[in-house]
N, C-alpha and C positions, 0 to 999 in steps of 0.2 A: 478162818485164820489157819495158816499152815506153819507147822514146825518143820525143820529140815527132815525129820524122820517120819512124822505122822500128822494127820489132820486131827485137831482136837475138837471135842464135842462142845456144844453150847454150854453145857453144865460146867465143863472144865474152863471155858472162857470166863464164865462168871466167877468161879472159884478162884481164879488167878488174881482177882481184885479183892479177895477177902482177907489177905494177909499183907505182910511187908512187901514192898516198901511204901504201901499206900497208907494214908492217914486213917485214923479211927473213923472219921466221918465217911470217907469213901468206902472203907471196909463194911460199915453198917449199911450203906446204900446197896453194896454188892450182895450182902447177906439177905436183905429184903428182896432183891431181884431174884436171888437163888431160890428163896422160899416160894415166890410166885411161880417161877419156872417149874419147880418140883410139883406144884399143884396143877400144872398144865395151863397156866394162864400166860397169855402173851399180851403184853402191853408196852407202852413206851419205856417203862422202867426196865423191863427185861431186854427189850431191843437195844437199849443204850449199852448193854454189856455183851450183846451177841451179834450185832450187825455192824461191822467196822465201817467207819467213814471211808469213802473211796476218793482217790485222787482223780479229779476231772479236769476239764479245760481251764477252769478257774482255780486250780489247786484243790485244797481241801477246805470245805466250809461246812459248818454245822453249829448246832446249838451248844452253848457252854454247859458242861456238866461232867459227870463221871462215866467211865466206860469207854470201850473202843469205838462206840457210835456217837461220841460227843467230843467237842473241842475241849482239851485240857492239856496240862503240861506233858502228859504221857503220850497222847496222840500227836502232839506237836513234836515231841522228842523223837518219835518214831519216823515222822516225815523228815525231820532234820537229819537223822542218822542215815536214812536212805539217800537223801540228796548229797550228804557229805561223802558217803561211800562212793557214789557215782563220780563226784568231782575228783576225788583222790585217785580213782581208777583211770579216769579219762585224761586228767591234766597233771603236769608237773608243777608243784608249788601253787595250787589254786588259791584264788582270792574270791571272797563272797561279800556282798554288800547287803545289809539287812535294815529295813525300815519298818515302822509300825505306826498305826493310827491311834485315835483316842478311845477306841472301844475298850470295854472291860477286859482285863488280862492281856491286852496287846503288848504292853511293855514286858510283862513276865514271859510271854511266849517268845518275844524277841531275845530276851536273855537266855532262855533255854536253847533256842536255835543257835545263838552265838557260842554258847558254852560247848555244845556238841560239835559244832564245826571246828572250833579251836582245838578241842580234844582230839580231833582227827587230823590235826596238822594243817588246817586251812587258815590262811590269813583272813581275818575278819574285820570288816569296816561296818560300824553301827552308827546310825544317825543318833545323836544325843537327845533329840526331842521328837515329838510326833511329826510325821513327815508325809506329804501327799505322794501318792504312787508315782506320778510322772517324774518326781525328783529322783526316785530310785532308779528309774530307767536311765536318766542322765548320769547318775553316779556310777552305774555299772560300766558304761562306756568310758567315763572320765578315769576311773581307776583300772581300766582294762581287766575287769573282774570276769571270772568264768561263770559266776552265778549270782543270783540275787533273790531275795525273799522279802515280800511285804506281808506283814501281819495285818490283815484286814478282811472283813466280810463284805466289803464294797457296799452294794445297795441292799443287802439283806437286813432283816429286822435287828433291833438292838441286842436281842438275846443270842445272836450269832457272833462267831468270829471265824477267821480263816488263816490259812498258810498258803 
């Protein structure tokens, strides 16, 4: 993870999740991961806070949970902010269409994405119900939108979600 001025350590990455704005539950998970890390243990709990999800050909997909290496409101928000900044820089008065499926947290991730896009001056169109991916493709063209997001993990197991 890179800050504009320096690269932060794994310990700092975990510590960032131990305070506000994160819930007490997330803070406790991060504190447990930090204790494991300080003991030299590397396991999925530590990796969840130290190995960020990466944007690939299918967007970002991962297991639901806390940390930079899991799908949650914060990792979705980070992706939404990056996309929003790109659209605002590249297009005048951009529009984005957002769809979501029936997976756990899909609607919440859709709302996070819509809120961040709108806060960045993007016109947002959101499907009011769970929507199949092909309909998003149609809607992007129909609304002449500059971007589209579907919240889904496609064929991945139920504990996953994606952006």
